[in-house]
C-alpha positions as CSV (number, residue, x, y, z in Angstrom):
1,X,5.1,-25.7,4.2
2,X,6.3,-25.2,7.7
3,X,6.4,-28.0,10.3
4,X,3.1,-26.7,11.6
5,X,0.3,-24.8,9.7
6,X,-3.2,-23.9,10.4
7,X,-6.4,-24.1,8.3
8,X,-7.3,-20.6,7.1
9,X,-10.9,-21.4,7.7
10,X,-11.1,-23.1,11.1
11,X,-7.5,-22.6,12.4
12,X,-7.2,-26.4,12.9
13,X,-3.4,-27.4,13.2
14,X,-2.3,-29.4,10.1
15,X,0.5,-31.9,9.6
16,X,3.3,-31.0,7.3
17,X,2.4,-31.8,3.7
18,X,-1.4,-31.7,4.2
19,X,-3.5,-30.7,1.2
20,X,-6.8,-30.5,2.9
21,X,-8.0,-29.7,6.4
22,X,-8.9,-32.8,8.4
23,X,-11.6,-30.8,10.3
24,X,-13.5,-28.8,7.6
25,X,-12.1,-30.3,4.4
26,X,-11.0,-26.9,3.0
27,X,-8.0,-27.0,0.7
28,X,-4.9,-26.0,2.7
29,X,-3.4,-22.6,2.4
30,X,-0.2,-22.9,4.4
31,X,-0.4,-20.3,7.2
32,X,2.3,-20.9,9.9
33,X,1.0,-20.9,13.5
34,X,2.6,-21.4,16.9
35,X,3.2,-25.1,17.5
36,X,0.1,-26.8,18.9
37,X,0.1,-30.5,19.0
38,X,-2.9,-32.8,19.2
39,X,-2.8,-36.2,20.7
40,X,-2.3,-39.4,18.8
41,X,-6.1,-39.6,18.2
42,X,-5.9,-36.9,15.5
43,X,-6.9,-38.2,12.1
44,X,-4.1,-38.3,9.5
45,X,-5.9,-36.9,6.5
46,X,-2.7,-36.0,4.6
47,X,0.2,-38.5,4.4
48,X,3.6,-37.7,3.0
49,X,4.9,-39.5,-0.1
50,X,2.4,-41.7,-1.9
51,X,-0.5,-41.1,0.5
52,X,-4.0,-40.2,-0.6
53,X,-5.0,-36.6,-0.4
54,X,-7.9,-35.7,2.0
55,X,-10.9,-37.9,2.0
56,X,-14.1,-39.0,3.9
57,X,-17.4,-40.5,3.1
58,X,-20.7,-42.4,2.9
59,X,-22.9,-42.4,-0.1
60,X,-26.5,-42.3,-1.4
61,X,-28.0,-40.6,-4.4
62,X,-31.5,-39.8,-5.3
63,X,-33.2,-37.3,-7.6
64,X,-36.5,-37.7,-9.6
65,X,-36.3,-38.2,-13.3
66,X,-39.8,-37.8,-14.7
67,X,-38.3,-36.1,-17.7
68,X,-34.9,-35.7,-19.3
69,X,-33.9,-32.4,-17.7
70,X,-30.7,-30.4,-17.7
71,X,-30.0,-31.2,-14.1
72,X,-28.9,-34.9,-14.2
73,X,-30.2,-37.2,-11.5
74,X,-27.8,-39.0,-9.3
75,X,-26.7,-42.6,-9.6
76,X,-29.5,-45.0,-8.3
77,X,-27.0,-47.6,-7.1
78,X,-25.1,-45.2,-4.9
79,X,-26.8,-46.4,-1.7
80,X,-24.0,-48.5,-0.1
81,X,-20.4,-47.7,0.6
82,X,-17.9,-49.2,-1.9
83,X,-16.1,-52.4,-0.9
84,X,-13.4,-51.8,1.6
85,X,-14.6,-48.2,2.2
86,X,-16.3,-49.0,5.5
87,X,-19.3,-47.2,7.0
88,X,-20.2,-44.8,9.8
89,X,-18.4,-41.7,10.7
90,X,-15.5,-41.3,8.3
91,X,-13.6,-39.0,10.6
92,X,-13.1,-42.0,12.9
93,X,-11.3,-44.0,10.3
94,X,-7.5,-44.0,9.6
95,X,-7.7,-43.1,5.9
96,X,-3.9,-43.4,5.7
97,X,-4.3,-47.2,6.1
98,X,-6.5,-47.5,3.0
99,X,-5.5,-48.1,-0.6
100,X,-5.9,-45.1,-3.0
101,X,-9.1,-46.8,-4.4
102,X,-10.6,-47.3,-1.0
103,X,-10.0,-43.8,0.1
104,X,-11.3,-42.4,-3.2
105,X,-14.5,-44.4,-2.9
106,X,-14.9,-43.2,0.6
107,X,-14.8,-39.6,-0.5
108,X,-17.2,-40.4,-3.4
109,X,-19.6,-41.7,-0.8
110,X,-19.2,-38.5,1.2
111,X,-20.2,-36.4,-1.8
112,X,-23.2,-38.6,-2.7
113,X,-24.5,-38.6,0.8
114,X,-24.3,-34.9,1.0
115,X,-26.2,-34.6,-2.3
116,X,-28.8,-37.0,-1.2
117,X,-29.6,-34.9,1.9
118,X,-29.7,-31.7,-0.1
119,X,-26.4,-30.4,1.2
120,X,-25.0,-29.3,-2.1
121,X,-22.5,-27.0,-0.6
122,X,-20.7,-29.9,1.0
123,X,-21.1,-32.1,-2.1
124,X,-19.5,-29.4,-4.2
125,X,-16.8,-28.8,-1.7
126,X,-15.7,-32.4,-1.6
127,X,-16.3,-33.3,-5.3
128,X,-12.9,-31.8,-6.5
129,X,-11.1,-33.8,-3.7
130,X,-12.8,-37.0,-5.0
131,X,-11.8,-36.3,-8.6
132,X,-8.2,-35.7,-7.4
133,X,-8.3,-38.9,-5.4
134,X,-9.5,-41.0,-8.3
135,X,-6.6,-39.5,-10.3
136,X,-4.3,-41.3,-8.0
137,X,-5.8,-44.7,-8.7
138,X,-3.8,-46.7,-11.2
139,X,-5.8,-48.2,-14.2
140,X,-9.3,-47.1,-13.0
141,X,-12.0,-49.6,-14.0
142,X,-15.5,-48.8,-15.3
143,X,-16.9,-48.5,-11.8
144,X,-14.2,-46.0,-10.8
145,X,-14.8,-44.0,-14.0
146,X,-18.5,-43.9,-13.4
147,X,-17.9,-42.5,-9.9
148,X,-15.8,-39.8,-11.5
149,X,-18.7,-39.1,-13.9
150,X,-20.9,-38.5,-10.9
151,X,-18.4,-36.2,-9.2
152,X,-18.1,-34.1,-12.4
153,X,-21.9,-34.1,-12.6
154,X,-22.1,-32.6,-9.1
155,X,-19.8,-29.9,-10.2
156,X,-21.9,-29.2,-13.3
157,X,-19.0,-30.1,-15.6
158,X,-20.8,-31.9,-18.5
159,X,-17.7,-32.1,-20.7
160,X,-15.5,-33.9,-18.2
161,X,-18.4,-36.1,-17.1
162,X,-19.0,-37.1,-20.7
163,X,-15.3,-37.7,-21.3
164,X,-15.2,-40.2,-18.4
165,X,-18.3,-42.0,-19.8
166,X,-16.8,-42.1,-23.2
167,X,-13.7,-43.7,-21.7
168,X,-15.9,-46.5,-20.4
169,X,-17.6,-46.9,-23.8
170,X,-14.3,-46.9,-25.7
171,X,-13.5,-50.2,-23.9
172,X,-17.1,-51.6,-23.9
173,X,-19.6,-49.8,-26.2
174,X,-22.6,-51.3,-24.5
175,X,-21.4,-51.0,-20.9
176,X,-24.4,-49.8,-18.8
177,X,-22.3,-47.5,-16.7
178,X,-20.9,-45.8,-19.7
179,X,-24.3,-45.3,-21.4
180,X,-26.0,-44.2,-18.2
181,X,-23.2,-41.8,-17.4
182,X,-23.2,-40.3,-20.9
183,X,-26.9,-39.7,-20.6
184,X,-26.4,-37.9,-17.3
185,X,-23.6,-35.8,-18.8
186,X,-25.9,-34.7,-21.6
187,X,-28.6,-33.9,-19.1
188,X,-26.2,-31.6,-17.4
189,X,-25.3,-30.1,-20.7
190,X,-29.0,-29.5,-21.4
191,X,-29.1,-31.7,-24.6
192,X,-32.2,-33.7,-23.8
193,X,-32.2,-35.4,-27.2
194,X,-28.7,-36.8,-26.8
195,X,-29.5,-37.8,-23.3
196,X,-32.6,-39.7,-24.4
197,X,-30.5,-41.4,-27.1
198,X,-28.1,-42.8,-24.6
199,X,-31.0,-43.9,-22.3
200,X,-32.5,-45.8,-25.2
201,X,-29.2,-47.5,-25.9
202,X,-29.0,-48.3,-22.2
203,X,-32.4,-50.0,-22.3
204,X,-31.6,-51.9,-25.5
205,X,-28.4,-53.3,-24.0
206,X,-29.7,-53.9,-20.5
207,X,-30.6,-57.6,-20.6
208,X,-27.5,-58.7,-22.4
209,X,-25.2,-56.6,-20.3
210,X,-26.6,-57.9,-17.0
211,X,-26.3,-61.4,-18.3
212,X,-22.5,-60.8,-18.7
213,X,-22.2,-60.9,-14.9
214,X,-19.5,-58.3,-14.7
215,X,-18.1,-57.8,-11.2
216,X,-19.4,-54.2,-11.2
217,X,-22.9,-55.3,-12.2
218,X,-22.9,-58.0,-9.5
219,X,-21.8,-55.4,-6.9
220,X,-24.6,-53.0,-7.8
221,X,-27.2,-55.6,-8.8
222,X,-29.8,-53.9,-6.5
223,X,-29.2,-50.5,-8.1
224,X,-29.3,-51.6,-11.8
225,X,-33.1,-51.9,-11.9
226,X,-33.4,-48.4,-10.5
227,X,-31.2,-47.2,-13.3
228,X,-33.4,-49.0,-15.8
229,X,-36.5,-47.5,-14.3
230,X,-35.0,-44.0,-14.5
231,X,-34.1,-44.5,-18.2
232,X,-37.6,-45.7,-19.0
233,X,-39.1,-42.7,-17.4
234,X,-36.8,-40.4,-19.2
235,X,-37.5,-41.9,-22.6
236,X,-41.3,-42.4,-22.2
237,X,-41.7,-38.8,-21.1
238,X,-40.5,-37.5,-24.5
């Protein structure tokens, strides 16, 4: 890429090596433009070397689940930003100063908030960036993998969402995030029977799993009851 390039969508000047536009979030197509410099206040969304690709964020998810339906509901615990991700307007934060996990969580929040407000165009625009960002996180834990489940769910990719849930279950067969994520993946696929099966396993494991006091359960302790309620509705409706 040339020293200066412009976003093909909004013509915003981009730093060398940028993968996404820091104004509109569109993947960069390097189009050289006359050198136009912004002041030091410009947000560094792309950083050379080991930096995280473009990100932003603030999360919340909510969809009704009266029945096990092909369109999977969002994660009930997605109300607060992930630790270290911060809050407020993400465009005012220097994302280059964050760890890869913090930046990935921030973009996940952006996708979830957009979905919660019905802005699916934005949610689907940023979901691939979030998936790419989590791919830069070394040794992702169950919480990170569950976030990726949700990003693939937003994209409507049941196979990849299920693969991430299975990775959680491979390490811990009764992990609530793995079971709930697998159920959501099957809902996206349209296999309501398989989804209900995972929801029942979730309910059967719930008390013992919560008692384990895993860090991810403690972090999302306010959201877990909502997940249980969703699973109960999905199974009793059958």
